[in-house]
A tleap script that builds the chain and sets N, CA, C and O, in Angstrom:
source leaprc.protein.ff14SB
mol = sequence {
  NMET LEU GLN ARG LYS CYS TRP GLN SER GLU
  THR LEU ARG CYS LEU ALA ASP GLU ASN ARG
  HIE THR ILE HIE ALA LEU ALA LEU ASN VAL
  HIE HIE GLU ARG GLY PHE PHE SER TYR LEU
  ALA ARG SER THR THR LYS TYR ILE CYS GLY
  ASP ALA ARG ILE ARG LYS ASP PHE LYS LYS
  ALA VAL ASP GLU ALA LYS LYS SER GLY ILE
  ASN LEU ASN ALA THR SER PRO GLU PHE ILE
  VAL GLY SER ALA GLY LEU SER LEU GLY LEU
  MET LEU VAL GLN TYR VAL PRO ILE LEU GLY
  VAL VAL GLY ALA PRO VAL ILE ALA GLY PHE
  VAL LEU ILE LEU TYR ARG ILE GLY VAL ASP
  ALA PHE CYS ASP TRP SER ARG GLU ASP ILE
  ALA ASN SER PRO LEU GLU ASN CTHR
}
set mol.1.N position { 42.574 114.479 61.077 }
set mol.1.CA position { 43.814 114.144 60.405 }
set mol.1.C position { 43.076 113.206 59.022 }
set mol.1.O position { 42.095 112.468 59.103 }
set mol.2.N position { 43.704 113.441 58.079 }
set mol.2.CA position { 43.398 112.574 56.919 }
set mol.2.C position { 44.048 111.088 56.939 }
set mol.2.O position { 45.203 110.814 57.264 }
set mol.3.N position { 43.162 110.307 56.571 }
set mol.3.CA position { 43.623 108.889 56.608 }
set mol.3.C position { 44.582 108.881 55.459 }
set mol.3.O position { 44.370 109.652 54.524 }
set mol.4.N position { 45.645 108.059 55.440 }
set mol.4.CA position { 46.424 107.835 54.356 }
set mol.4.C position { 45.979 107.105 53.144 }
set mol.4.O position { 46.610 107.211 52.092 }
set mol.5.N position { 44.803 106.288 53.258 }
set mol.5.CA position { 44.249 105.611 52.110 }
set mol.5.C position { 43.058 106.303 51.574 }
set mol.5.O position { 42.373 105.702 50.747 }
set mol.6.N position { 42.718 107.545 51.963 }
set mol.6.CA position { 41.335 108.105 51.586 }
set mol.6.C position { 41.709 108.744 50.407 }
set mol.6.O position { 42.868 109.058 50.136 }
set mol.7.N position { 40.419 109.001 49.478 }
set mol.7.CA position { 40.637 109.526 48.337 }
set mol.7.C position { 41.198 111.237 48.304 }
set mol.7.O position { 41.871 111.762 47.417 }
set mol.8.N position { 40.788 111.734 49.295 }
set mol.8.CA position { 41.333 113.320 49.510 }
set mol.8.C position { 43.019 113.124 49.636 }
set mol.8.O position { 43.865 113.785 49.035 }
set mol.9.N position { 43.213 112.199 50.440 }
set mol.9.CA position { 45.068 112.169 50.710 }
set mol.9.C position { 45.438 111.669 49.375 }
set mol.9.O position { 46.424 112.299 48.993 }
set mol.10.N position { 45.058 110.800 48.510 }
set mol.10.CA position { 45.566 110.300 47.437 }
set mol.10.C position { 45.596 111.335 46.418 }
set mol.10.O position { 46.561 111.384 45.655 }
set mol.11.N position { 44.616 112.190 46.320 }
set mol.11.CA position { 44.535 113.467 45.460 }
set mol.11.C position { 45.463 114.146 45.650 }
set mol.11.O position { 46.124 114.400 44.643 }
set mol.12.N position { 45.937 114.736 46.968 }
set mol.12.CA position { 46.834 115.616 47.556 }
set mol.12.C position { 48.275 114.956 47.064 }
set mol.12.O position { 49.024 115.670 46.397 }
set mol.13.N position { 48.604 113.822 47.336 }
set mol.13.CA position { 49.566 113.119 46.958 }
set mol.13.C position { 49.848 112.977 45.312 }
set mol.13.O position { 50.983 113.013 44.838 }
set mol.14.N position { 48.926 112.850 44.712 }
set mol.14.CA position { 49.002 112.874 43.323 }
set mol.14.C position { 49.452 114.322 42.822 }
set mol.14.O position { 50.440 114.509 42.112 }
set mol.15.N position { 48.520 115.411 43.327 }
set mol.15.CA position { 48.871 116.858 43.031 }
set mol.15.C position { 50.226 117.122 43.356 }
set mol.15.O position { 50.923 117.554 42.438 }
set mol.16.N position { 50.732 116.958 44.436 }
set mol.16.CA position { 52.370 116.948 44.918 }
set mol.16.C position { 53.238 116.443 44.023 }
set mol.16.O position { 54.118 117.124 43.495 }
set mol.17.N position { 53.021 115.071 43.771 }
set mol.17.CA position { 53.848 114.440 42.910 }
set mol.17.C position { 53.964 114.920 41.640 }
set mol.17.O position { 55.054 114.981 41.070 }
set mol.18.N position { 52.784 115.318 41.075 }
set mol.18.CA position { 52.878 115.926 39.582 }
set mol.18.C position { 53.549 117.179 39.693 }
set mol.18.O position { 54.247 117.546 38.748 }
set mol.19.N position { 53.452 117.806 40.591 }
set mol.19.CA position { 54.209 119.264 40.532 }
set mol.19.C position { 55.644 119.058 41.395 }
set mol.19.O position { 56.230 120.082 41.747 }
set mol.20.N position { 56.155 117.885 41.703 }
set mol.20.CA position { 57.506 117.748 42.234 }
set mol.20.C position { 57.518 118.427 43.540 }
set mol.20.O position { 58.463 119.179 43.780 }
set mol.21.N position { 56.559 118.253 44.443 }
set mol.21.CA position { 56.701 118.999 45.688 }
set mol.21.C position { 56.141 118.028 46.747 }
set mol.21.O position { 55.557 117.012 46.369 }
set mol.22.N position { 56.307 118.319 48.165 }
set mol.22.CA position { 55.865 117.501 49.206 }
set mol.22.C position { 54.517 117.719 49.371 }
set mol.22.O position { 54.062 118.588 48.626 }
set mol.23.N position { 53.642 117.124 50.219 }
set mol.23.CA position { 52.228 117.472 50.426 }
set mol.23.C position { 52.246 118.661 51.476 }
set mol.23.O position { 51.305 119.440 51.627 }
set mol.24.N position { 53.540 118.702 52.242 }
set mol.24.CA position { 53.520 119.993 53.073 }
set mol.24.C position { 53.568 121.273 52.161 }
set mol.24.O position { 52.742 122.185 52.167 }
set mol.25.N position { 54.662 121.170 51.398 }
set mol.25.CA position { 54.520 122.493 50.503 }
set mol.25.C position { 53.384 122.761 49.860 }
set mol.25.O position { 52.882 123.885 49.832 }
set mol.26.N position { 52.797 121.518 49.177 }
set mol.26.CA position { 51.448 121.909 48.440 }
set mol.26.C position { 50.529 122.336 49.086 }
set mol.26.O position { 49.799 123.143 48.511 }
set mol.27.N position { 50.231 121.987 50.436 }
set mol.27.CA position { 49.538 122.717 51.437 }
set mol.27.C position { 49.658 124.146 51.726 }
set mol.27.O position { 48.713 124.922 51.867 }
set mol.28.N position { 50.948 124.436 51.803 }
set mol.28.CA position { 51.339 125.859 52.121 }
set mol.28.C position { 50.913 126.560 51.018 }
set mol.28.O position { 50.347 127.605 51.339 }
set mol.29.N position { 50.986 126.339 49.673 }
set mol.29.CA position { 50.662 127.099 48.526 }
set mol.29.C position { 49.269 126.981 48.473 }
set mol.29.O position { 48.660 128.050 48.523 }
set mol.30.N position { 48.660 126.034 48.391 }
set mol.30.CA position { 47.133 126.123 48.144 }
set mol.30.C position { 46.251 126.746 49.136 }
set mol.30.O position { 45.079 127.078 48.955 }
set mol.31.N position { 47.026 126.879 50.326 }
set mol.31.CA position { 46.158 127.702 51.119 }
set mol.31.C position { 45.586 128.853 50.920 }
set mol.31.O position { 44.589 129.288 51.496 }
set mol.32.N position { 46.410 129.511 49.845 }
set mol.32.CA position { 45.865 130.894 49.094 }
set mol.32.C position { 45.113 130.485 48.042 }
set mol.32.O position { 45.395 129.417 47.499 }
set mol.33.N position { 44.138 131.193 47.630 }
set mol.33.CA position { 43.361 130.909 46.603 }
set mol.33.C position { 44.300 130.813 45.251 }
set mol.33.O position { 44.314 129.801 44.551 }
set mol.34.N position { 44.971 131.822 45.009 }
set mol.34.CA position { 45.701 131.770 43.963 }
set mol.34.C position { 46.843 130.537 43.700 }
set mol.34.O position { 47.080 130.059 42.590 }
set mol.35.N position { 47.274 130.270 44.539 }
set mol.35.CA position { 47.899 128.758 44.762 }
set mol.35.C position { 47.182 127.935 44.482 }
set mol.35.O position { 47.612 127.293 43.524 }
set mol.36.N position { 46.007 127.507 44.938 }
set mol.36.CA position { 45.082 126.445 44.783 }
set mol.36.C position { 44.709 126.630 43.050 }
set mol.36.O position { 44.950 125.767 42.206 }
set mol.37.N position { 44.274 127.543 42.867 }
set mol.37.CA position { 43.842 127.655 41.099 }
set mol.37.C position { 45.054 127.516 40.371 }
set mol.37.O position { 44.881 127.259 39.179 }
set mol.38.N position { 46.539 127.637 40.851 }
set mol.38.CA position { 47.606 127.398 39.997 }
set mol.38.C position { 47.646 125.738 39.907 }
set mol.38.O position { 47.736 125.130 38.841 }
set mol.39.N position { 47.575 125.196 41.046 }
set mol.39.CA position { 47.471 123.862 40.793 }
set mol.39.C position { 46.537 123.165 40.044 }
set mol.39.O position { 46.797 122.271 39.239 }
set mol.40.N position { 45.252 123.671 40.379 }
set mol.40.CA position { 44.189 122.990 39.407 }
set mol.40.C position { 44.476 123.369 38.146 }
set mol.40.O position { 44.360 122.459 37.325 }
set mol.41.N position { 44.936 124.792 37.572 }
set mol.41.CA position { 45.148 124.878 36.355 }
set mol.41.C position { 46.268 123.872 35.829 }
set mol.41.O position { 46.198 123.325 34.729 }
set mol.42.N position { 47.174 123.713 36.618 }
set mol.42.CA position { 48.384 122.946 36.003 }
set mol.42.C position { 47.930 121.455 35.846 }
set mol.42.O position { 48.397 120.711 34.983 }
set mol.43.N position { 47.053 121.113 36.687 }
set mol.43.CA position { 46.500 119.465 36.343 }
set mol.43.C position { 45.562 119.509 35.309 }
set mol.43.O position { 45.424 118.456 34.687 }
set mol.44.N position { 44.957 120.360 35.007 }
set mol.44.CA position { 43.883 120.379 33.806 }
set mol.44.C position { 44.143 121.131 32.448 }
set mol.44.O position { 43.340 121.090 31.516 }
set mol.45.N position { 45.378 121.849 32.412 }
set mol.45.CA position { 45.564 122.644 31.373 }
set mol.45.C position { 45.730 121.737 30.078 }
set mol.45.O position { 45.120 122.019 29.047 }
set mol.46.N position { 46.581 120.633 30.165 }
set mol.46.CA position { 46.901 119.841 29.077 }
set mol.46.C position { 45.706 119.344 28.554 }
set mol.46.O position { 45.601 119.422 27.330 }
set mol.47.N position { 44.669 118.793 29.250 }
set mol.47.CA position { 43.444 118.274 28.768 }
set mol.47.C position { 42.496 119.363 28.225 }
set mol.47.O position { 41.806 119.137 27.230 }
set mol.48.N position { 42.461 120.458 28.827 }
set mol.48.CA position { 41.629 121.634 28.541 }
set mol.48.C position { 42.264 122.264 27.246 }
set mol.48.O position { 41.569 122.464 26.250 }
set mol.49.N position { 43.257 122.491 27.276 }
set mol.49.CA position { 43.896 122.826 25.986 }
set mol.49.C position { 44.094 121.886 24.716 }
set mol.49.O position { 44.728 122.238 23.721 }
set mol.50.N position { 43.612 120.917 24.835 }
set mol.50.CA position { 43.600 120.162 23.980 }
set mol.50.C position { 44.982 119.246 23.392 }
set mol.50.O position { 45.221 118.917 22.231 }
set mol.51.N position { 45.697 119.003 24.516 }
set mol.51.CA position { 47.010 118.343 24.148 }
set mol.51.C position { 46.549 116.855 23.669 }
set mol.51.O position { 45.801 116.140 24.337 }
set mol.52.N position { 47.115 116.496 22.396 }
set mol.52.CA position { 46.649 115.331 21.896 }
set mol.52.C position { 47.108 113.956 22.690 }
set mol.52.O position { 46.421 112.940 22.804 }
set mol.53.N position { 48.292 114.149 23.154 }
set mol.53.CA position { 48.895 112.928 24.051 }
set mol.53.C position { 47.993 112.622 25.202 }
set mol.53.O position { 47.703 111.456 25.471 }
set mol.54.N position { 47.491 113.756 25.968 }
set mol.54.CA position { 46.649 113.633 27.174 }
set mol.54.C position { 45.215 113.190 26.569 }
set mol.54.O position { 44.653 112.311 27.222 }
set mol.55.N position { 44.706 113.546 25.706 }
set mol.55.CA position { 43.520 113.376 25.109 }
set mol.55.C position { 43.483 111.889 24.766 }
set mol.55.O position { 42.531 111.155 25.033 }
set mol.56.N position { 44.630 111.504 24.136 }
set mol.56.CA position { 44.581 109.954 23.851 }
set mol.56.C position { 44.844 109.267 25.117 }
set mol.56.O position { 43.998 108.402 25.346 }
set mol.57.N position { 45.574 109.360 25.834 }
set mol.57.CA position { 45.625 108.775 27.123 }
set mol.57.C position { 44.425 108.604 27.865 }
set mol.57.O position { 44.153 107.567 28.470 }
set mol.58.N position { 43.631 109.720 27.816 }
set mol.58.CA position { 42.089 109.721 28.482 }
set mol.58.C position { 41.138 108.702 27.831 }
set mol.58.O position { 40.493 107.795 28.357 }
set mol.59.N position { 41.229 109.130 26.423 }
set mol.59.CA position { 40.332 108.011 25.719 }
set mol.59.C position { 40.749 106.476 25.989 }
set mol.59.O position { 39.893 105.625 26.232 }
set mol.60.N position { 42.040 106.202 25.933 }
set mol.60.CA position { 42.580 104.840 26.198 }
set mol.60.C position { 42.119 104.446 27.529 }
set mol.60.O position { 41.760 103.285 27.724 }
set mol.61.N position { 42.100 105.302 28.437 }
set mol.61.CA position { 41.779 104.969 30.011 }
set mol.61.C position { 40.271 104.717 29.930 }
set mol.61.O position { 39.838 103.822 30.656 }
set mol.62.N position { 39.417 105.375 29.153 }
set mol.62.CA position { 38.042 105.158 29.232 }
set mol.62.C position { 37.504 103.947 28.427 }
set mol.62.O position { 36.544 103.219 28.679 }
set mol.63.N position { 38.375 103.926 27.394 }
set mol.63.CA position { 38.104 102.439 26.682 }
set mol.63.C position { 38.452 101.110 27.344 }
set mol.63.O position { 37.901 100.034 27.110 }
set mol.64.N position { 39.490 101.346 28.244 }
set mol.64.CA position { 39.904 100.180 29.182 }
set mol.64.C position { 38.664 99.912 30.165 }
set mol.64.O position { 38.165 98.801 30.347 }
set mol.65.N position { 38.218 101.190 30.813 }
set mol.65.CA position { 37.267 101.146 31.811 }
set mol.65.C position { 35.885 100.242 30.989 }
set mol.65.O position { 35.411 99.244 31.532 }
set mol.66.N position { 35.445 100.672 29.868 }
set mol.66.CA position { 34.509 100.125 29.181 }
set mol.66.C position { 34.659 98.575 28.957 }
set mol.66.O position { 33.673 97.840 29.018 }
set mol.67.N position { 35.848 98.131 28.711 }
set mol.67.CA position { 36.148 96.803 28.651 }
set mol.67.C position { 35.693 96.119 29.899 }
set mol.67.O position { 34.927 95.158 29.818 }
set mol.68.N position { 36.130 96.568 31.061 }
set mol.68.CA position { 35.868 96.012 32.283 }
set mol.68.C position { 34.384 96.204 32.754 }
set mol.68.O position { 34.062 95.914 33.906 }
set mol.69.N position { 33.399 96.747 31.754 }
set mol.69.CA position { 32.085 96.714 32.260 }
set mol.69.C position { 31.567 98.151 32.876 }
set mol.69.O position { 30.379 98.267 33.175 }
set mol.70.N position { 32.437 99.179 33.049 }
set mol.70.CA position { 31.986 100.395 33.476 }
set mol.70.C position { 31.657 101.352 32.411 }
set mol.70.O position { 32.455 101.595 31.505 }
set mol.71.N position { 30.415 101.938 32.505 }
set mol.71.CA position { 29.826 102.542 31.478 }
set mol.71.C position { 30.185 104.136 31.459 }
set mol.71.O position { 29.481 104.962 32.040 }
set mol.72.N position { 31.343 104.466 30.735 }
set mol.72.CA position { 31.780 105.694 30.559 }
set mol.72.C position { 31.969 106.117 29.008 }
set mol.72.O position { 32.057 105.320 28.073 }
set mol.73.N position { 32.014 107.539 28.919 }
set mol.73.CA position { 31.908 108.259 27.648 }
set mol.73.C position { 33.357 109.150 27.678 }
set mol.73.O position { 33.683 109.809 28.665 }
set mol.74.N position { 33.999 109.082 26.707 }
set mol.74.CA position { 35.083 110.019 26.546 }
set mol.74.C position { 34.687 111.335 25.879 }
set mol.74.O position { 35.045 111.475 24.710 }
set mol.75.N position { 34.017 112.289 26.443 }
set mol.75.CA position { 33.460 113.318 26.005 }
set mol.75.C position { 34.227 114.516 26.062 }
set mol.75.O position { 34.528 114.946 27.176 }
set mol.76.N position { 34.564 115.077 25.116 }
set mol.76.CA position { 35.696 116.386 24.933 }
set mol.76.C position { 34.931 117.612 25.516 }
set mol.76.O position { 33.702 117.679 25.537 }
set mol.77.N position { 35.758 118.563 25.982 }
set mol.77.CA position { 35.072 119.694 26.706 }
set mol.77.C position { 34.294 120.552 25.522 }
set mol.77.O position { 33.389 121.312 25.866 }
set mol.78.N position { 34.602 120.443 24.318 }
set mol.78.CA position { 34.236 121.129 23.150 }
set mol.78.C position { 32.749 120.540 22.994 }
set mol.78.O position { 31.841 121.355 22.829 }
set mol.79.N position { 32.472 119.272 23.034 }
set mol.79.CA position { 31.284 118.704 22.834 }
set mol.79.C position { 30.270 119.001 23.917 }
set mol.79.O position { 29.081 119.133 23.627 }
set mol.80.N position { 30.718 119.109 25.169 }
set mol.80.CA position { 29.939 119.281 26.244 }
set mol.80.C position { 29.619 120.882 26.212 }
set mol.80.O position { 28.461 121.139 26.542 }
set mol.81.N position { 30.299 121.821 25.931 }
set mol.81.CA position { 29.926 122.989 25.776 }
set mol.81.C position { 28.919 123.232 24.335 }
set mol.81.O position { 28.074 124.127 24.331 }
set mol.82.N position { 29.100 122.449 23.305 }
set mol.82.CA position { 28.313 122.530 22.299 }
set mol.82.C position { 26.860 122.173 22.706 }
set mol.82.O position { 25.867 122.814 22.362 }
set mol.83.N position { 26.869 121.102 23.459 }
set mol.83.CA position { 25.611 120.296 23.764 }
set mol.83.C position { 24.845 121.690 24.628 }
set mol.83.O position { 23.875 122.320 24.207 }
set mol.84.N position { 25.426 121.887 25.644 }
set mol.84.CA position { 25.177 123.205 26.671 }
set mol.84.C position { 24.593 124.257 25.897 }
set mol.84.O position { 23.516 124.777 26.186 }
set mol.85.N position { 25.415 124.625 24.756 }
set mol.85.CA position { 25.081 125.870 24.084 }
set mol.85.C position { 23.626 125.722 23.359 }
set mol.85.O position { 22.812 126.641 23.261 }
set mol.86.N position { 23.452 124.394 22.870 }
set mol.86.CA position { 22.218 124.201 22.142 }
set mol.86.C position { 21.116 124.200 23.180 }
set mol.86.O position { 19.983 124.528 22.828 }
set mol.87.N position { 21.373 123.842 24.478 }
set mol.87.CA position { 20.431 123.699 25.491 }
set mol.87.C position { 19.865 125.313 25.698 }
set mol.87.O position { 18.753 125.824 25.560 }
set mol.88.N position { 21.362 125.904 26.148 }
set mol.88.CA position { 21.008 127.265 26.269 }
set mol.88.C position { 20.423 128.390 25.325 }
set mol.88.O position { 20.024 129.504 25.666 }
set mol.89.N position { 20.470 127.767 23.891 }
set mol.89.CA position { 20.023 128.465 22.836 }
set mol.89.C position { 18.545 128.301 22.720 }
set mol.89.O position { 17.818 129.237 22.388 }
set mol.90.N position { 18.062 126.984 23.024 }
set mol.90.CA position { 16.642 126.586 23.177 }
set mol.90.C position { 15.814 127.340 24.097 }
set mol.90.O position { 14.725 127.845 23.825 }
set mol.91.N position { 16.525 127.379 25.401 }
set mol.91.CA position { 16.004 128.204 26.313 }
set mol.91.C position { 15.925 129.642 26.231 }
set mol.91.O position { 15.045 130.272 26.817 }
set mol.92.N position { 16.764 130.147 25.565 }
set mol.92.CA position { 16.933 131.689 25.307 }
set mol.92.C position { 15.674 132.035 24.212 }
set mol.92.O position { 14.996 133.055 24.328 }
set mol.93.N position { 15.477 131.085 23.191 }
set mol.93.CA position { 14.515 131.363 22.229 }
set mol.93.C position { 13.224 130.991 22.989 }
set mol.93.O position { 12.230 131.565 22.543 }
set mol.94.N position { 13.062 130.374 23.768 }
set mol.94.CA position { 11.707 130.309 24.705 }
set mol.94.C position { 11.467 131.442 25.555 }
set mol.94.O position { 10.295 131.814 25.616 }
set mol.95.N position { 12.396 132.124 26.282 }
set mol.95.CA position { 12.269 133.071 26.912 }
set mol.95.C position { 12.511 134.722 26.247 }
set mol.95.O position { 12.108 135.776 26.740 }
set mol.96.N position { 13.110 134.572 25.284 }
set mol.96.CA position { 13.156 135.845 24.435 }
set mol.96.C position { 12.908 135.324 23.027 }
set mol.96.O position { 13.812 134.980 22.266 }
set mol.97.N position { 11.663 135.297 22.756 }
set mol.97.CA position { 11.096 134.811 21.319 }
set mol.97.C position { 11.880 135.661 20.101 }
set mol.97.O position { 12.203 135.089 19.060 }
set mol.98.N position { 12.081 136.711 20.273 }
set mol.98.CA position { 12.902 137.527 19.121 }
set mol.98.C position { 14.131 136.661 18.608 }
set mol.98.O position { 14.346 136.498 17.407 }
set mol.99.N position { 14.948 136.099 19.648 }
set mol.99.CA position { 16.029 135.254 19.312 }
set mol.99.C position { 15.597 133.985 18.486 }
set mol.99.O position { 16.472 133.288 17.973 }
set mol.100.N position { 14.296 133.680 18.351 }
set mol.100.CA position { 13.889 132.876 17.541 }
set mol.100.C position { 14.301 133.137 15.805 }
set mol.100.O position { 14.579 132.266 14.981 }
set mol.101.N position { 14.241 134.398 15.630 }
set mol.101.CA position { 14.889 134.570 14.333 }
set mol.101.C position { 16.080 134.092 13.933 }
set mol.101.O position { 16.228 133.811 12.743 }
set mol.102.N position { 17.185 133.907 14.900 }
set mol.102.CA position { 18.311 133.376 14.526 }
set mol.102.C position { 18.524 131.931 14.738 }
set mol.102.O position { 19.281 131.246 14.050 }
set mol.103.N position { 17.788 131.490 15.768 }
set mol.103.CA position { 17.386 130.084 16.022 }
set mol.103.C position { 18.589 129.617 17.081 }
set mol.103.O position { 19.686 130.140 17.278 }
set mol.104.N position { 18.047 128.573 17.620 }
set mol.104.CA position { 19.021 127.976 18.609 }
set mol.104.C position { 20.497 127.388 18.180 }
set mol.104.O position { 21.508 127.525 18.869 }
set mol.105.N position { 20.436 126.745 16.987 }
set mol.105.CA position { 21.846 126.308 16.491 }
set mol.105.C position { 22.762 127.667 16.341 }
set mol.105.O position { 23.947 127.572 16.660 }
set mol.106.N position { 22.335 128.739 15.938 }
set mol.106.CA position { 23.237 130.171 15.928 }
set mol.106.C position { 23.671 130.534 17.282 }
set mol.106.O position { 24.805 130.981 17.454 }
set mol.107.N position { 22.836 130.371 18.275 }
set mol.107.CA position { 23.058 130.718 19.568 }
set mol.107.C position { 24.151 129.807 20.053 }
set mol.107.O position { 25.186 130.263 20.537 }
set mol.108.N position { 23.900 128.383 19.909 }
set mol.108.CA position { 24.768 127.265 20.207 }
set mol.108.C position { 26.266 127.677 19.450 }
set mol.108.O position { 27.297 127.649 20.123 }
set mol.109.N position { 26.289 128.006 18.201 }
set mol.109.CA position { 27.535 128.400 17.784 }
set mol.109.C position { 28.229 129.614 18.279 }
set mol.109.O position { 29.455 129.706 18.339 }
set mol.110.N position { 27.449 130.482 18.609 }
set mol.110.CA position { 28.122 131.829 19.417 }
set mol.110.C position { 28.546 131.225 20.753 }
set mol.110.O position { 29.695 131.414 21.154 }
set mol.111.N position { 27.765 130.584 21.385 }
set mol.111.CA position { 28.319 129.910 22.845 }
set mol.111.C position { 29.791 129.143 22.521 }
set mol.111.O position { 30.815 129.331 23.179 }
set mol.112.N position { 29.699 128.455 21.642 }
set mol.112.CA position { 30.973 127.787 21.184 }
set mol.112.C position { 32.172 128.745 20.770 }
set mol.112.O position { 33.351 128.550 21.068 }
set mol.113.N position { 31.736 129.681 20.127 }
set mol.113.CA position { 32.781 130.582 19.972 }
set mol.113.C position { 33.469 131.273 21.201 }
set mol.113.O position { 34.665 131.309 21.491 }
set mol.114.N position { 32.266 131.869 21.912 }
set mol.114.CA position { 32.896 132.405 23.437 }
set mol.114.C position { 33.737 131.277 24.099 }
set mol.114.O position { 34.805 131.570 24.638 }
set mol.115.N position { 33.276 129.967 24.074 }
set mol.115.CA position { 34.242 129.019 24.971 }
set mol.115.C position { 35.301 128.771 24.481 }
set mol.115.O position { 36.229 128.381 25.189 }
set mol.116.N position { 35.433 128.940 23.101 }
set mol.116.CA position { 36.839 128.998 22.433 }
set mol.116.C position { 37.820 130.190 22.960 }
set mol.116.O position { 38.954 130.097 23.429 }
set mol.117.N position { 37.222 131.040 22.789 }
set mol.117.CA position { 38.102 132.537 23.115 }
set mol.117.C position { 38.412 132.142 24.755 }
set mol.117.O position { 39.607 132.116 25.047 }
set mol.118.N position { 37.542 131.866 25.728 }
set mol.118.CA position { 37.729 131.763 26.895 }
set mol.118.C position { 38.995 130.690 27.152 }
set mol.118.O position { 39.971 130.872 27.879 }
set mol.119.N position { 38.633 129.357 26.218 }
set mol.119.CA position { 39.587 128.406 26.351 }
set mol.119.C position { 41.152 128.935 26.178 }
set mol.119.O position { 42.099 128.793 26.952 }
set mol.120.N position { 41.095 129.508 25.060 }
set mol.120.CA position { 42.517 130.145 24.641 }
set mol.120.C position { 43.074 130.898 25.450 }
set mol.120.O position { 44.294 130.843 25.607 }
set mol.121.N position { 42.054 132.024 26.340 }
set mol.121.CA position { 42.713 132.928 27.051 }
set mol.121.C position { 43.267 131.935 28.236 }
set mol.121.O position { 44.438 132.072 28.588 }
set mol.122.N position { 42.573 131.096 28.758 }
set mol.122.CA position { 42.800 130.318 29.983 }
set mol.122.C position { 44.316 129.513 29.535 }
set mol.122.O position { 45.226 129.407 30.357 }
set mol.123.N position { 44.402 129.100 28.449 }
set mol.123.CA position { 45.546 128.290 28.025 }
set mol.123.C position { 46.774 129.431 27.973 }
set mol.123.O position { 47.896 129.143 28.388 }
set mol.124.N position { 46.516 130.505 27.529 }
set mol.124.CA position { 47.424 131.528 27.484 }
set mol.124.C position { 47.962 131.761 28.944 }
set mol.124.O position { 49.128 131.545 29.274 }
set mol.125.N position { 46.892 132.267 29.847 }
set mol.125.CA position { 47.076 132.383 31.156 }
set mol.125.C position { 48.017 131.237 31.847 }
set mol.125.O position { 49.124 131.427 32.350 }
set mol.126.N position { 47.389 130.146 31.761 }
set mol.126.CA position { 48.077 128.944 32.409 }
set mol.126.C position { 49.460 128.669 31.985 }
set mol.126.O position { 50.299 128.235 32.774 }
set mol.127.N position { 49.683 128.892 30.867 }
set mol.127.CA position { 51.169 128.510 30.267 }
set mol.127.C position { 51.974 129.598 30.901 }
set mol.127.O position { 53.006 129.278 31.491 }
set mol.128.N position { 51.554 131.044 30.832 }
set mol.128.CA position { 52.565 131.972 31.502 }
set mol.128.C position { 52.499 131.859 33.095 }
set mol.128.O position { 53.526 132.123 33.719 }
set mol.129.N position { 51.469 131.520 33.712 }
set mol.129.CA position { 51.364 131.218 35.215 }
set mol.129.C position { 52.329 130.165 35.362 }
set mol.129.O position { 53.162 130.341 36.251 }
set mol.130.N position { 52.402 129.089 34.675 }
set mol.130.CA position { 53.132 127.946 35.273 }
set mol.130.C position { 54.946 128.524 34.662 }
set mol.130.O position { 56.015 128.222 35.191 }
set mol.131.N position { 54.781 129.184 33.732 }
set mol.131.CA position { 56.429 129.581 33.665 }
set mol.131.C position { 57.048 130.644 34.737 }
set mol.131.O position { 58.188 130.647 35.201 }
set mol.132.N position { 56.011 131.513 34.990 }
set mol.132.CA position { 56.397 132.314 35.911 }
set mol.132.C position { 55.896 132.221 37.523 }
set mol.132.O position { 55.794 133.199 38.263 }
set mol.133.N position { 55.633 130.949 37.864 }
set mol.133.CA position { 55.166 130.610 39.183 }
set mol.133.C position { 56.208 130.465 40.102 }
set mol.133.O position { 57.132 129.711 39.796 }
set mol.134.N position { 56.227 131.049 41.169 }
set mol.134.CA position { 57.076 130.678 42.412 }
set mol.134.C position { 56.791 129.159 42.910 }
set mol.134.O position { 57.499 128.644 43.775 }
set mol.135.N position { 55.911 128.608 42.419 }
set mol.135.CA position { 55.700 127.077 42.726 }
set mol.135.C position { 56.823 126.267 41.918 }
set mol.135.O position { 57.174 125.130 42.233 }
set mol.136.N position { 57.336 126.986 40.849 }
set mol.136.CA position { 58.415 126.178 40.320 }
set mol.136.C position { 59.774 126.020 41.267 }
set mol.136.O position { 60.568 125.083 41.176 }
set mol.137.N position { 59.853 126.910 42.007 }
set mol.137.CA position { 61.055 127.045 42.761 }
set mol.137.C position { 60.706 126.526 44.356 }
set mol.137.O position { 61.612 126.600 45.187 }
set mol.138.N position { 59.683 126.123 44.660 }
set mol.138.CA position { 59.468 125.385 46.003 }
set mol.138.C position { 59.661 123.957 46.233 }
set mol.138.O position { 59.458 123.479 47.349 }
savepdb mol mol.pdb
quit
């Protein structure tokens, strides 16, 4: 049985509250993989899809944490993917020398383009899923 003050219980309560459900209704829905992914998508869609208000609130929370001595950085998903793309590009150039002709920055750019296409697809899917979800009616 979950303790009422553990982080797992708090996370479930926040997810349930965010979606205007009881924890019991949330548990019944997330026990299926699609239900779990729907809740995960709902919780992250605004941030991943670049909602300016959410990103501003996130940056404000990080700035407040920094003021209290916690070393955090407000890194956007785009920055993380760009950095990872450059690392991937360097690795690919090392293992597939012919790719050295285009260089790691070009590969990183391509990875960033693929990321944007994926994010756009995720955002389109999540908007449609949220609009048509039976979770709205539970």
